[in-house]
C-alpha positions as CSV (number, residue, x, y, z in Angstrom):
1,M,188.5,91.6,-2.2
2,A,191.7,92.6,-4.0
3,V,192.6,90.6,-7.1
4,I,196.2,90.2,-5.9
5,S,196.3,90.6,-2.2
6,D,199.8,89.4,-1.6
7,K,203.0,90.9,-3.0
8,R,204.6,87.5,-3.0
9,I,201.9,86.2,-5.4
10,A,202.6,89.1,-7.8
11,L,206.3,88.6,-7.6
12,A,206.0,84.9,-8.3
13,A,203.7,85.6,-11.2
14,L,206.2,88.1,-12.6
15,L,209.1,85.7,-12.2
16,A,207.1,82.9,-13.9
17,T,206.1,85.2,-16.8
18,A,209.8,86.3,-17.2
19,C,210.9,82.7,-17.2
20,V,208.3,81.8,-19.9
21,A,209.3,84.9,-21.9
22,L,213.0,84.0,-21.7
23,G,212.2,80.4,-22.7
24,I,210.2,81.6,-25.7
25,A,212.9,84.1,-26.7
26,G,215.6,81.4,-26.5
27,A,213.6,78.9,-28.5
28,L,212.9,81.5,-31.2
29,Q,216.6,82.6,-31.3
30,W,217.6,79.0,-31.8
31,L,215.0,78.6,-34.5
32,H,216.3,81.9,-36.1
33,L,219.9,80.6,-36.1
34,R,218.8,77.2,-37.4
35,L,216.9,78.8,-40.3
36,Y,219.8,81.1,-41.1
37,S,222.1,78.1,-41.2
38,L,219.8,76.1,-43.5
39,Y,219.4,79.2,-45.7
40,D,223.2,79.7,-46.0
41,Q,223.7,76.0,-46.8
42,E,221.1,76.1,-49.5
43,M,222.6,79.2,-51.1
44,F,226.1,77.9,-51.1
45,E,225.0,74.6,-52.6
46,L,223.2,76.5,-55.3
47,L,226.3,78.6,-56.2
48,D,228.5,75.5,-56.1
49,R,226.3,73.8,-58.7
50,E,226.5,77.0,-60.8
51,L,230.4,76.9,-60.6
52,A,230.4,73.2,-61.5
53,A,228.2,73.9,-64.5
54,R,230.6,76.8,-65.6
55,Q,233.6,74.5,-65.3
56,Q,231.9,71.9,-67.5
57,I,231.0,74.5,-70.1
58,D,234.7,75.6,-70.1
59,R,235.8,72.0,-70.7
60,I,233.3,71.2,-73.5
61,Q,232.5,74.5,-75.2
62,G,235.7,76.4,-74.7
63,R,236.9,79.5,-73.0
64,D,235.3,82.0,-75.4
65,F,231.8,80.4,-75.0
66,L,232.2,80.6,-71.2
67,L,233.3,84.3,-71.3
68,A,230.3,85.1,-73.6
69,G,228.0,83.6,-71.1
70,L,229.6,85.4,-68.2
71,R,229.4,88.8,-70.0
72,W,225.7,88.2,-70.7
73,R,225.1,87.4,-67.0
74,L,226.9,90.6,-65.9
75,D,224.7,92.7,-68.2
76,Y,221.5,91.1,-67.0
77,P,219.9,93.6,-64.5
78,G,218.1,93.0,-61.3
79,K,219.3,89.6,-60.4
80,G,221.6,90.5,-57.4
81,D,224.4,88.3,-58.9
82,Y,228.0,89.4,-59.6
83,L,230.8,87.6,-61.4
84,F,234.6,88.0,-61.3
85,F,237.0,86.2,-63.6
86,Q,240.8,86.4,-63.8
87,D,243.1,84.3,-65.9
88,A,245.9,82.0,-64.7
89,A,248.4,84.9,-64.6
90,G,246.1,86.8,-62.2
91,R,244.9,89.4,-64.8
92,R,241.3,90.6,-64.4
93,V,239.2,89.5,-67.4
94,L,235.7,90.2,-66.2
95,G,234.2,92.1,-63.2
96,D,235.4,94.7,-60.8
97,L,237.1,93.6,-57.7
98,A,235.8,96.7,-55.8
99,R,232.2,95.7,-56.6
100,L,232.7,92.1,-55.6
101,P,231.2,91.3,-52.2
102,G,234.1,90.4,-49.9
103,G,236.6,92.0,-52.3
104,Q,240.1,90.6,-52.0
105,A,239.1,88.0,-49.4
106,A,237.0,86.2,-52.0
107,V,239.9,86.1,-54.4
108,T,242.6,85.0,-52.1
109,A,240.7,82.0,-50.8
110,P,239.6,80.1,-53.9
111,G,237.4,77.1,-53.3
112,G,236.0,78.6,-50.1
113,R,232.6,79.9,-49.0
114,L,232.1,83.4,-47.7
115,R,228.9,85.2,-46.4
116,V,229.2,89.0,-46.3
117,D,226.8,91.4,-44.6
118,L,226.4,94.4,-46.9
119,P,225.8,98.0,-45.8
120,S,222.4,97.9,-47.5
121,G,221.2,95.3,-45.1
122,R,221.4,92.5,-47.6
123,D,223.4,89.2,-47.3
124,A,225.8,88.2,-50.0
125,H,227.0,84.6,-50.5
126,V,230.3,84.2,-52.4
127,V,232.0,81.0,-53.7
128,S,235.1,80.6,-55.9
129,A,236.8,77.8,-57.8
130,R,239.9,77.3,-60.0
131,L,239.3,76.1,-63.6
132,D,241.5,73.4,-65.2
133,D,244.1,75.9,-66.5
134,G,244.4,77.8,-63.2
135,A,241.9,80.6,-64.0
136,L,239.7,81.9,-61.1
137,L,236.0,82.2,-61.3
138,V,234.1,83.9,-58.4
139,V,230.3,83.8,-58.2
140,S,228.3,85.9,-55.7
141,H,224.6,86.3,-54.9
142,E,222.9,88.8,-52.7
143,D,219.2,89.1,-51.7
144,Q,216.9,90.3,-48.9
145,R,215.5,87.0,-47.8
146,G,217.9,86.5,-45.0
147,V,217.1,89.9,-43.5
148,E,213.4,89.3,-44.0
149,L,213.8,86.0,-42.2
150,G,215.5,87.6,-39.2
151,R,212.9,90.3,-39.1
152,S,210.0,87.8,-39.2
153,T,211.5,85.7,-36.4
154,G,212.0,88.8,-34.3
155,I,208.4,89.9,-34.8
156,A,207.2,86.4,-34.0
157,A,209.4,86.4,-30.8
158,L,207.9,89.7,-29.7
159,M,204.4,88.5,-30.4
160,A,204.9,85.2,-28.6
161,I,206.4,86.9,-25.5
162,F,203.6,89.4,-25.4
163,A,201.0,86.6,-25.7
164,A,202.8,84.5,-23.1
165,A,202.9,87.5,-20.7
166,L,199.2,88.3,-21.3
167,V,198.1,84.7,-20.9
168,G,200.3,84.3,-17.8
169,L,198.8,87.5,-16.2
170,L,195.3,86.4,-17.0
171,A,196.0,82.9,-15.6
172,V,197.5,84.3,-12.4
173,V,194.6,86.7,-11.9
174,G,192.0,84.0,-12.6
175,F,193.8,81.4,-10.4
176,N,194.2,84.0,-7.7
177,R,190.4,84.8,-7.8
178,Y,189.6,81.1,-7.7
179,L,192.0,80.4,-4.9
180,L,190.8,83.3,-2.8
181,S,187.2,82.4,-3.4
182,R,187.7,78.9,-2.2
183,I,189.8,79.9,0.8
184,D,187.3,82.6,1.6
185,G,184.5,79.9,1.7
186,I,186.5,77.9,4.2
187,A,187.3,81.0,6.3
188,T,183.7,82.1,6.2
189,A,182.6,78.7,7.5
190,A,185.3,78.9,10.3
191,R,184.0,82.4,11.3
192,D,180.4,81.1,11.4
193,I,181.5,78.2,13.6
194,M,183.2,80.6,15.9
195,R,180.0,82.6,16.2
196,G,178.1,79.5,17.3
197,Q,176.6,78.4,14.0
198,M,177.6,74.7,14.3
199,A,175.8,73.7,11.1
200,A,178.0,76.0,8.8
201,R,180.0,74.1,6.2
202,A,182.6,75.1,3.6
203,P,181.5,74.8,0.0
204,E,183.1,71.7,-1.4
205,G,182.5,72.3,-5.2
206,Q,182.2,69.6,-7.8
207,R,185.8,69.4,-9.0
208,L,188.2,66.8,-7.5
209,D,191.0,69.2,-6.8
210,A,193.2,69.8,-3.8
211,L,191.1,72.6,-2.4
212,G,188.0,70.5,-2.8
213,G,189.7,67.7,-0.8
214,L,190.7,70.3,1.8
215,A,187.1,71.6,2.0
216,R,185.8,68.0,2.4
217,T,188.3,67.2,5.1
218,F,187.4,70.5,6.8
219,N,183.7,69.6,6.7
220,E,184.4,66.1,8.0
221,M,186.2,67.7,10.9
222,L,183.3,70.0,11.5
223,D,180.9,67.1,11.3
224,Q,182.9,65.3,14.0
225,N,183.2,68.4,16.1
226,E,179.4,69.0,15.9
227,A,178.7,65.4,16.8
228,L,181.1,65.7,19.8
229,V,179.6,69.0,20.9
230,T,176.1,67.6,20.4
231,G,177.0,64.5,22.4
232,L,178.6,66.6,25.1
233,R,175.4,68.7,25.3
234,T,173.3,65.6,25.4
235,V,175.4,64.1,28.2
236,T,175.4,67.3,30.1
237,E,171.6,67.7,29.9
238,S,171.2,64.0,30.7
239,L,173.5,64.4,33.7
240,A,171.5,67.3,35.0
241,H,168.3,65.5,34.4
242,D,169.1,62.0,35.6
243,F,171.5,62.8,38.5
244,R,169.4,65.4,40.1
245,A,166.6,63.1,41.3
246,P,168.8,60.3,42.7
247,L,171.1,62.7,44.5
248,L,168.0,64.5,46.0
249,R,166.7,61.2,47.1
250,V,170.0,60.2,48.6
251,S,170.1,63.6,50.5
252,R,166.6,63.1,51.8
253,S,167.2,59.5,52.9
254,I,170.4,60.5,54.8
255,G,168.5,63.4,56.4
256,A,165.7,61.1,57.4
257,A,168.1,58.6,58.9
258,R,169.6,61.3,61.0
259,L,166.2,62.4,62.3
260,V,164.6,59.1,62.9
261,G,165.2,57.3,66.2
262,D,164.1,53.8,65.3
263,P,167.2,51.7,64.3
264,I,165.1,49.7,61.8
265,A,163.7,52.9,60.1
266,R,167.2,54.4,60.1
267,E,168.7,51.3,58.3
268,A,165.8,51.4,55.8
269,A,166.5,55.1,55.0
270,L,170.2,54.4,54.6
271,A,169.5,51.4,52.4
272,R,167.4,53.6,50.1
273,A,170.2,56.2,50.1
274,E,172.7,53.4,49.1
275,T,170.4,52.2,46.4
276,E,170.0,55.7,44.9
277,A,173.8,56.3,45.1
278,M,174.5,53.0,43.4
279,H,172.0,54.0,40.6
280,A,173.8,57.3,40.1
281,L,177.2,55.5,40.1
282,Q,175.9,53.1,37.4
283,S,174.7,56.0,35.3
284,F,178.1,57.7,35.7
285,N,180.0,54.5,34.7
286,A,177.7,54.1,31.7
287,L,178.4,57.7,30.6
288,V,182.2,57.1,30.9
289,N,181.9,53.9,28.8
290,L,179.8,55.8,26.2
291,A,182.4,58.6,26.1
292,R,185.2,56.2,25.6
293,A,183.5,54.5,22.7
294,E,182.3,57.8,21.1
295,S,185.8,59.4,21.3
296,G,187.5,56.5,19.5
297,L,190.3,56.4,22.0
298,S,189.8,52.7,22.5
299,R,191.1,52.0,19.0
300,E,194.6,52.0,20.4
301,S,193.8,48.9,22.4
302,M,192.3,46.9,19.5
303,E,193.6,43.4,18.9
304,P,192.6,40.2,17.1
305,V,189.6,38.8,19.0
306,D,187.8,35.5,18.5
307,L,184.2,36.7,18.4
308,A,182.9,33.1,18.8
309,A,184.8,32.6,22.0
310,L,183.7,36.0,23.3
311,A,180.1,35.4,22.6
312,T,180.3,31.8,24.1
313,D,181.8,33.2,27.3
314,L,178.9,35.7,27.7
315,C,176.3,33.1,26.9
316,D,177.7,30.8,29.5
317,L,177.7,33.7,32.0
318,F,174.1,34.7,31.4
319,E,172.6,31.3,30.8
320,P,171.9,30.5,34.5
321,V,169.9,33.7,34.9
322,I,168.0,33.0,31.6
323,E,167.0,29.6,32.9
324,A,166.0,31.0,36.3
325,R,163.6,33.4,34.5
326,G,162.0,30.5,32.6
327,Q,163.6,31.5,29.3
328,R,165.7,29.5,26.8
329,L,168.8,30.5,25.0
330,E,169.6,29.4,21.4
331,R,173.1,29.9,19.9
332,D,174.1,30.2,16.3
333,I,177.8,31.0,16.7
334,V,180.3,30.6,13.8
335,S,184.0,31.0,14.5
336,C,185.4,34.3,13.1
337,V,188.2,36.7,14.0
338,A,188.2,40.5,13.9
339,I,190.3,43.4,15.1
340,A,188.3,44.7,18.0
341,H,188.4,46.1,21.5
342,R,187.7,43.0,23.6
343,Q,186.4,44.7,26.8
344,I,184.2,47.3,25.2
345,L,182.8,44.9,22.6
346,S,182.1,42.4,25.5
347,Q,180.3,45.1,27.4
348,A,178.1,46.0,24.4
349,L,177.1,42.4,23.7
350,G,176.4,42.0,27.5
351,N,174.2,45.1,27.5
352,L,172.2,43.6,24.6
353,L,171.8,40.3,26.4
354,E,170.7,42.1,29.6
355,N,168.1,44.0,27.7
356,A,166.9,40.8,26.0
357,I,166.5,39.1,29.4
358,K,164.9,42.1,31.0
359,Y,162.2,42.7,28.4
360,S,161.3,39.1,27.5
361,P,158.6,37.2,29.5
362,A,159.0,33.7,30.8
363,G,158.7,30.9,28.2
364,T,160.3,32.9,25.4
365,V,163.4,32.0,23.4
366,L,166.5,34.3,23.3
367,R,168.9,33.9,20.3
368,V,172.5,34.9,20.0
369,A,174.3,34.6,16.6
370,V,177.8,35.4,15.4
371,R,178.4,35.3,11.7
372,P,181.4,36.3,9.5
373,G,181.0,39.2,7.1
374,R,179.9,38.8,3.5
375,A,181.0,40.6,0.4
376,G,183.8,42.4,2.1
377,G,181.8,43.4,5.2
378,G,182.7,42.9,8.8
379,P,181.4,40.2,11.2
380,V,177.8,40.4,12.5
381,L,176.6,39.9,16.1
382,V,172.9,39.4,16.6
383,V,170.8,39.3,19.8
384,E,167.1,38.5,19.5
385,D,164.5,38.5,22.2
386,G,160.8,37.7,22.6
387,G,159.7,40.9,24.2
388,P,157.3,43.7,23.1
389,G,159.9,45.1,20.7
390,I,160.4,48.7,19.7
391,P,158.1,50.5,17.2
392,A,159.8,51.5,14.0
393,E,159.2,55.2,14.6
394,A,160.9,55.0,18.0
395,R,164.0,53.0,17.1
396,E,166.2,55.9,16.2
397,R,165.3,57.6,19.5
398,A,166.0,54.4,21.4
399,L,169.7,54.7,20.4
400,R,170.1,58.0,22.2
401,P,171.6,58.1,25.7
402,F,169.2,58.1,28.7
403,V,166.2,57.5,26.5
404,R,163.6,55.2,28.1
405,L,160.5,54.3,26.1
406,D,157.1,53.8,27.7
407,A,157.5,50.0,27.8
408,Q,160.7,50.4,29.7
409,A,159.5,53.0,32.2
410,G,159.0,50.5,35.1
411,S,162.2,48.5,34.6
412,P,165.6,49.1,36.2
413,G,168.5,50.7,34.4
414,C,169.3,54.1,33.0
415,G,168.6,53.8,29.3
416,M,172.2,53.5,28.1
417,G,172.5,49.9,26.9
418,L,171.5,50.6,23.3
419,A,173.4,53.9,23.2
420,I,176.6,52.2,24.3
421,A,176.2,49.4,21.8
422,A,175.6,51.9,19.0
423,A,178.8,53.8,20.0
424,V,180.8,50.5,20.1
425,A,179.6,49.7,16.6
426,R,180.7,53.1,15.4
427,L,184.1,52.6,17.2
428,H,184.5,49.4,15.1
429,R,183.4,51.4,11.9
430,G,180.1,49.6,11.8
431,S,176.5,50.2,12.8
432,L,173.7,49.0,15.1
433,L,170.4,48.0,13.5
434,L,167.1,47.5,15.3
435,E,164.6,45.2,13.5
436,D,161.3,43.5,14.3
437,A,161.8,39.8,15.3
438,G,158.0,39.1,15.1
439,P,157.5,39.1,18.1
440,G,160.4,40.7,19.9
441,L,163.4,42.8,18.9
442,R,166.4,41.8,16.8
443,V,169.5,43.9,17.4
444,T,172.3,43.5,14.9
445,L,175.8,44.9,15.6
446,R,177.5,45.0,12.3
447,M,181.2,45.6,12.4
448,G,183.2,47.4,9.8
449,P,185.5,45.5,7.3
450,L,188.5,45.4,9.7
451,E,191.0,42.8,8.6
452,P,192.8,40.8,11.4
453,Q,196.4,41.9,11.8
454,A,197.5,38.4,12.8
455,A,196.0,35.0,12.4
456,L,194.3,33.7,15.5
457,S,193.2,30.1,15.4
458,P,190.4,29.2,17.9
459,A,191.8,25.7,18.1
460,T,195.2,26.9,19.3
461,E,194.0,29.8,21.4
462,E,194.5,29.3,25.1
463,P,191.4,28.8,27.2
464,R,190.2,32.0,28.9
465,A,188.0,32.4,31.9
466,P,184.5,33.8,31.2
467,Q,184.5,37.6,30.7
468,L,183.2,39.3,33.9
469,A,182.6,42.7,32.3
470,H,178.9,42.2,33.1
471,R,176.9,40.9,36.1
472,P,173.8,38.9,35.4
473,P,170.6,40.8,35.9
474,G,169.4,40.8,39.5
475,A,172.5,42.5,40.8
476,A,173.2,45.8,39.3
477,T,172.1,46.6,35.7
478,V,173.2,49.4,33.5
């Protein structure tokens, strides 16, 4: 894998490095000028103080004492200072105008400040002032510190630019390697998925960065796709397994009806064919309902639902059948509202009631409970029966489509009730829990923490006819 695989990345890195270098150069140039300004100001103030001191000497000690001091100063070697003095009539008394930095310009502008760049590379600072009798005194100082200051800032600028370019290049190379490695992990997972390895996932890493979030989202998408593909495979296999036998029996019954001459035997064969066809249609409808719940498309139809009213309608619908089977129904229903899909949730609760009626013997008590959520959780719907229950090791398998346990082998239905209820729970961002009721089975449909979008008061809600999404057992069960 190339370190920099895209010319645009290299160009962007070059532009970024150039911008950083220009910024550093500009900052150092400003610093250089600022230091130069402060240095000039300090030198001029120093020379101004010297002029003020010379003027005071001239007033107190006299002109001869002043000139003696100036001559001694001119004869003192190695200081880089030079003096020029002329009397009030403009005659030179001390110094050589040709040696004075700035020359005539320093003399013609008394009281001013002048900085002169010398051919030797030094800087000279010149100040002048008139004495009380009109004589002119010019003081100059030259040194190498200004040049050294400029040279130092220039070297610092070059070193900073080089360091910035090196760090920028290393950062770009490192970031490019890191970026390509993370993207390569996602691309590798995508290629593995294309080859049929549905369990392949992109490495998410430990850092909470944008690429880690992208990898996690990508893996969540793969998890959902794998679940959908697995569900599709399960449904396809179940269709092939569960539809083959009923359709063969329908075909045989119709063939037998064609061959038999006795009208009574023909009607019996056609009745068997109709029963098998109805069973196949029920299985197909159950698969459609399961697919709708699993796909999440029903979320578009969610609305505020009074769960207490929904559960009460279903209990009223099934209670005559429960009494006819010698069973008794107990209700523990608390009013609560949730955002839900009314029809699908009603079908799931009806499936749980059908199973409870189907697998409970006479004389047992069935219980239905609706409770609001606790600690931020969603509402809870509970259906409890008095049947044989489901062993703990078989409960996970009982939630799969078309799974019928040994205790259910002789009962009508196609093994989709719990699978549909589990899918409905997932649709509402919840879960379905199977527990031992001692004796019997307790099924808890726990909904996710979905807050209602609008207030729905049970006292003001209009009366509804009982939901007819389910038929009581004895007609057609799914």
